[in-house]
C-alpha positions as CSV (number, residue, x, y, z in Angstrom):
1,M,0.0,0.0,0.0
2,P,1.2,3.5,-0.6
3,C,2.6,5.4,2.4
4,T,4.1,8.8,3.0
5,P,7.8,9.4,2.4
6,A,8.3,10.1,6.2
7,R,6.8,6.7,7.1
8,A,8.9,5.0,4.4
9,R,12.1,6.6,5.9
10,M,11.1,5.4,9.4
11,L,10.5,1.9,8.2
12,L,13.9,1.9,6.3
13,R,15.8,3.3,9.3
14,G,14.2,0.8,11.7
15,R,15.1,-2.0,9.2
16,K,11.5,-3.1,9.0
17,A,11.5,-2.6,5.2
18,V,14.0,-2.9,2.3
19,V,14.1,-1.1,-1.0
20,L,12.6,-3.3,-3.7
21,R,12.9,-0.9,-6.7
22,R,14.4,2.6,-7.1
23,Y,12.1,3.8,-9.9
24,P,9.3,3.9,-9.1
25,F,10.6,3.9,-5.5
26,T,9.1,0.9,-3.9
27,I,9.8,-0.7,-0.5
28,I,8.7,-4.0,0.9
29,L,8.1,-4.9,4.5
30,K,10.2,-7.7,5.9
31,A,7.6,-8.9,8.4
32,R,4.1,-7.5,9.1
33,T,3.4,-7.6,12.8
34,E,0.8,-4.9,13.4
35,G,-1.7,-2.8,11.5
36,D,-4.9,-3.3,9.7
37,L,-5.2,-4.5,6.1
38,Q,-6.8,-2.0,3.9
39,P,-9.7,-3.2,1.6
40,I,-8.8,-2.9,-2.1
41,Q,-11.2,-3.5,-5.0
42,L,-10.2,-4.5,-8.6
43,K,-12.3,-2.4,-11.1
44,A,-12.4,-3.1,-14.8
45,D,-14.0,-1.0,-17.6
46,P,-14.3,-3.1,-20.8
47,G,-14.4,-1.2,-24.1
48,S,-14.2,-2.1,-27.8
49,K,-10.6,-0.9,-28.2
50,V,-9.2,-0.4,-24.7
51,T,-10.0,-2.0,-21.3
52,G,-9.2,0.0,-18.2
53,V,-8.1,-1.8,-15.0
54,S,-7.6,-0.1,-11.7
55,L,-7.1,-0.9,-8.0
56,V,-9.2,1.3,-5.7
57,A,-8.6,1.6,-1.9
58,D,-11.3,2.8,0.5
59,Y,-9.7,5.1,3.0
60,A,-11.6,6.3,6.1
61,K,-10.5,9.9,5.8
62,R,-10.1,10.4,2.0
63,G,-12.8,8.1,0.7
64,K,-12.2,6.0,-2.4
65,T,-8.8,6.6,-4.0
66,V,-7.2,5.0,-7.1
67,V,-4.0,3.2,-6.1
68,W,-3.0,1.8,-9.5
69,A,-4.4,2.1,-13.0
70,M,-3.6,0.8,-16.5
71,D,-5.0,0.6,-20.0
72,L,-5.0,-2.7,-21.9
73,Q,-4.9,-2.2,-25.7
74,H,-6.9,-4.8,-27.6
75,R,-5.3,-6.5,-30.7
76,G,-8.6,-7.0,-32.5
77,Q,-8.3,-4.0,-34.8
78,S,-4.7,-4.7,-35.7
79,I,-5.5,-8.3,-36.6
80,K,-8.4,-7.1,-38.8
81,D,-6.1,-4.6,-40.6
82,A,-3.6,-7.3,-41.3
83,L,-6.2,-9.6,-42.7
84,D,-7.6,-6.8,-44.9
85,S,-4.2,-6.1,-46.3
86,K,-3.6,-9.8,-47.0
87,R,-7.0,-10.0,-48.8
88,G,-6.2,-6.9,-50.9
89,I,-2.9,-8.3,-52.0
90,R,-4.5,-11.6,-53.0
91,R,-7.2,-9.9,-54.9
92,G,-4.7,-7.7,-56.7
93,R,-2.7,-10.8,-57.7
94,R,-5.9,-12.4,-59.2
95,N,-6.8,-9.3,-61.2
96,R,-3.4,-8.4,-62.4
97,K,-2.9,-8.2,-66.2
98,T,-0.3,-10.8,-67.0
99,D,0.9,-12.4,-70.3
100,T,-1.4,-15.3,-71.0
101,V,-0.4,-18.6,-72.4
102,L,-1.6,-19.0,-76.0
103,P,-4.3,-21.6,-76.4
104,R,-3.1,-25.0,-77.6
105,F,-6.0,-26.0,-79.9
106,D,-3.7,-27.3,-82.7
107,N,-2.0,-30.0,-80.7
108,R,-5.2,-31.6,-79.4
109,T,-5.9,-33.9,-82.4
110,R,-3.9,-36.8,-83.6
111,P,-2.5,-36.8,-87.1
112,D,-4.1,-39.1,-89.7
113,G,-2.8,-42.6,-89.7
114,C,-1.7,-42.6,-86.1
């Protein structure tokens, strides 16, 4: 859960937490002995092109606050565009003007006496 920089400094000085990542600055507790767990909800907003996902915490003083959010891009439109391009290339190949092979009507019959 997010905490203030002052609380993070106190936890690091007291060796109750260690630095997990420098950017974004993240600490992790070594052992949790006291304190209440905060309720968190996972919210999703499905859309046709993008789906929004967020974690929402319910604080007593501040109310509902977004802790983490992200946008998930769908691949549906890019797949459709690739298939349309492929279809257009195939149609162009079919309709392209190319040199045609001359008809072979003269070599279809057997000569007399064969």
